[in-house]
N, C-alpha and C positions, 0 to 999 in steps of 0.2 A: 504494500500500500504506500502510495506517495505521500510525502510530508507536505502539509499546507504551509506555504511560505507567507509570513506576515511581515509587511513593511509599513512604515508610517512616514508621513511627510514632515517638513520642518515644524509644523504646528502640532504634530502628534496625531493627526487623523490617519486612518488606514488608507492605503493605496491598493487598489485592485485593478485588474485589466478592464479597460473601458472607461476609466475616469479621465476627465479633462484636467490637464495640469498646466501650470505656468512654470517655465524654467528659464534660466539664463544661459546664453551661449555667446561667449566673448563679451561684447558690450551691448547685447541685444536681449530683449525679453521676448520669449517665444511661447506659443501655445501649442499643445499637442495632446495626443491620446495615448494612454498607457496600453501597450500591446502585450507585454509580458513582464511578469514580476519574477526575478531571479533572487537567489539568496544574497547576493552582493550588490547587483545593479538592477535598475529598472529600465526596460526598453520602451522608448517613446517614439511615435511617428508624428512628425510635425504637421500641423494643419496648414497647408500651403496650396495656393491655386495652381502654381506652375509645376511643382514636382514634390514628391513625397520624400522627405529626408528622415532618416532614422538616427536616433541618438541613444546612447547609454549614459544614464545619469545615476548618481548616488541618491539615496533617499532624502538626504538633507539638502539637496540642490533643487528641490521642486516643492510646489505647493498645489494641493488639490483645489481646483476651482469649483466652488459651489456657492450658493447664496448664503453667505455666512458673515456675520460682522467681524469674526476673527481675521478674515482675509483683509478686510478694509483697515482694521486696526494695525495689522502687520505692515501694510504698505505705507500707512501714515507714519508709523514709528521709524521704519528703516529707510524710507524714501529720502531723496535729497532735494 
């Protein structure tokens, strides 16, 4: 029987396949969909009109996007 892998984002919320996430890539903020959750990294497909780019990110490098005041507060606190 396969082990269920549990990962959480920077705010401590669970990350599962199919979640929309915001993540940083170089100096850009990008939005993507989680395609696979591995023990160490999370596979993300960027939402892009021209091409689908795939990224591997650590759990602390992304935030699950949902209608939640925690996301707004995090952006206000850590934004420049």
